[in-house]
N, C-alpha and C positions, 0 to 999 in steps of 0.2 A: 208252268212246269211241263214243257213239251215231252220230256222223257221221264216223268215222274218226279217226286219230291225226294231227293237223295237224303236229306237230313232226317225226315220222318221215317223213311225206310230203314235207315241205319240205327235210329235211336228208339223208335216207337214200335212195340209189338203189333203185329198185323191184326190181332183180335182186340186190341185195346179200345175202350170206349171213352170219349171225352164229354165233359159237361162244362159249358162255358156261359158266362153272362156278358151281355153288352151293357157296359156301364158308362154313364155320362161323367166326364171330368169337369164339365162347365155347363152353365145353363144354355138353353137354345130351343129351337123348334125342329121337330123331327121331319125328315123327308127321306124316302127310299127304303122303308122297312120291308116292303115286299121284294124289292130289288136285292136287299141284303139276304133275304131268305132264299131267293132263287139262285143266288150265286153259290150257296152251299149245295143246293139241289143239283146244280149243273155238274158239280164234282162227284157227288154221290147222293142219289135219291133217298138213301137211308138216313141222311142227316135231317133231324127234325128241328125246325126253328119256330119258337112260340113268341109272337110279338106282344109285348106288354103295353105298348104305347102306339096310338094311331098317328099316321102322318098328319102334320099340321098342328099337333099338340105340343104344348110347351113342357119342358122338363127342367129339373135342377141338378146340380152336382150330386153324384152318388145314386141317382135314380137308375134302376135296372130297366132297360128299354126292350130287351129281348133275352131269351135263353136259347142256347144251341146244344143239341145232344145228338151224338151219333159216333160212327167210326172215327177214332182219333186222327188217323192219317188224313182222312178227308176233311175234317174240321180244320186241321192245321194247313192243309193245302189251299183251302178257300179263304182262309182268314184275312190275308192282306188285301186281296181284291175286294172282298165284301166290305171291309173297313174303309178302303179308299173311296168306294162309291157312296156309302152312307155318310161318311164324314164330309165329303165334298157337297153332296146334296143337302145335308142338314145345314152346312155353312151358308149355302145360297138361301135356304128358307129362313134362316135366322137373320141374315143381313136384310133380306126383303122385308121381314116383319118390322125391323127397325125403321126402314124408310116409310112403311105404311103407317106406323105409329106416329111418325113425325108430321104427318098431314091429317091426323085424326080431326074430325069436325069439318073438313072441307069435302066438297063433292068430287074432288079430283081423283083420277084413276092413275095409279102408279104402274107402269109397264116395263117390261124388259126390252132388250134390243137383240139384234143378231150377233152381238159380241159374245158368243158362247164358245165353249171348248169343242174343237172339232171332234165329231163322233158322239158327243154327249148332249146335243141341243135338245132333243126331246126330253131327256131326263132333267136337265137343268131348268127347262121351262116348266116342267111339272113341279120342281122344287120351288120356283117362284110362286106358283099358285098355292102351294102348301104354306108359304109365308104370307099369304094374303094379297099378293100382287096379281097383275093381269099380264096376259101375253100380247105382244105386238104381232105383226105378220110372221109366219113361220118360215117363209121362203120367198124368193123373188117371184114365185108363181102365184102368190096369194093375193096381192094387191099392187096397184101402181103407187110407187113412191119416188117421185122425181126429186133427186137431191142436187147439190151444187154442181157435181160433175156432169149430170145429165143436162142441166140447164146451160152449162158452159158450151155444150155442143150444139145447142139449138138457137143460141142468141140470147143476149141478156137484156135487150131493150124491152120496155113494157109491152109494146105491140107484139113482139116476137113471142114473149112469154105467154100472153093471152092466147095468141093464135095456136101455139103448140099444145096448150091444155085443151082447147076446143077441138083440135084435130085428133088428139088422143081419145077424147070422149066419143068422137064419131066412129073411131075404129074399134072401140071396146064394147063388150056386152053391157047392157044397161045395169047389170048387177055388180059391176066392178067398181070398187072404191078407189078414188084418186086422192092421193096426198102429195102435197108439194112443199118442199122446204124453202124457206126464205131466210136470209141473213141480215136483212135490214127492213125497217118499216116501209120504206118507199116501194118495195116490191108487192106489198099486200094487195093494193088495189088491182093490179094486173092479174094476180092469182085469183082473186074473187071474181073478176070479170070472165076469167076462163072457166069458172064453175067447179073449182076444187072442193072436195068433200071435207078434207082436213088440211089445215095449214100448220106446218111445223115452224115455230119460231126458234131458230138455232142460235145459241149463244147470245141471246138478247139480255140487256140489262133489265133490272126489275122495272124501271121506268118505261122502257120500250115494250116490255111484256104487257104492262097495263095499257099502254097506247094501242098495242096490237089487238088486245081483247076488245077494247072499245071500238076500234075501227071495224073489226070483223063483225061484232054485234050480233052473234048468233047465226050468221049466214054460213058458217062452216065450223067444224070442231077445231079447237085451238090446242096444239101440242107444244109443250116447251121441252127443249132438249139442249144438252151441252152445259157443262159447268155445274152439274147437279151433284150435291153431296148431302150428307146428313145434316150439315150445318146450314145449307142454303135451301133445302127443299121446302121447308115450311113457308119461307117468304115467297118462294116461287108459286106455291099453291095459293097464297093469299092474293095473287094478282088476278085470279079468276080464270086461269086456263083450265081446260077440260082434262088434259092428259099430261103427265110428266113421264118421259121415257128416260130410263136410267141404265146405262150400259154397265155400271158398277155392280148391279145385282148379280151378274154372272161373272164378269171378267175380274172383279176385285174381291170376290168372296173368298175367305180363307177356310180351309178345312176345319171342321169343329173337332174338338178333342174328345173322342169316344174310344174306349178301350174294350178289348175282349179278354176278360179274366177267366182263365182256363184251369181245369184240373181233371185228373182221371177219375172215373167212377170206380168205386170199390165193389168187388164181387166176392161172394163166399164160395170157396172151392169145395169139392166133394168131401175133403177131409175136415171141413169146418173152419179152415183158416182163411183169412181175408187175403185177397190179391188185388193188384192194381190193374185188372182187366187183361192180364197176360196169362 
């Protein structure tokens, strides 16, 4: 509302006070409660948001997740942005919790990827954690991750691959983690010889995942990626990989159905008659 909220200005008295409840229309996992509250405060610090549910907690249909009270125009002005954020983040947390539940009993770690909404990466990755998932690297500056396009530029022979990883290790600080993506079992020996810390098995069949885990044999962390869904992640985890990265946690999550049920507070006028805040 760069020049104010025309609708609220035209219809709602300036001194009206609103009371609203954030209500779940479906079950899920909450993420972004504090962000929801800060959105209202950014419009007017007199709006008070009381959170009834902690981030990471499960809820059911009809549950009241928060109450909002304050100047009606401010509440109306912030409503859509606040809902957009908490619905989106709770959708990510809820979907993540489903993936985590699908691998319960395995030691595997379910992580996100950099397939996030531009401008919302920090918030969406927080939502992944609320859902019980883990975060992968946050940016290109955090770790070395040589993917297929990097390897295509340095040579694809086993000797070239090993030499490239060793050369990178020499140039990097000793604290830097090196991950290398492979798309076939035949590349694994060369990557191990180069000294990679993590080997990503990209779009491997279940049989090849098992072969890869056996071949690596604890000499590097094993990450599975590509073709991961709620239907396949359990079988992927059973192959013995250490990490499963799932882009869908953020790029395929739908917004959860949460609503803001609103009404005007009633006040008693000096004459003893009730009024609707005007």
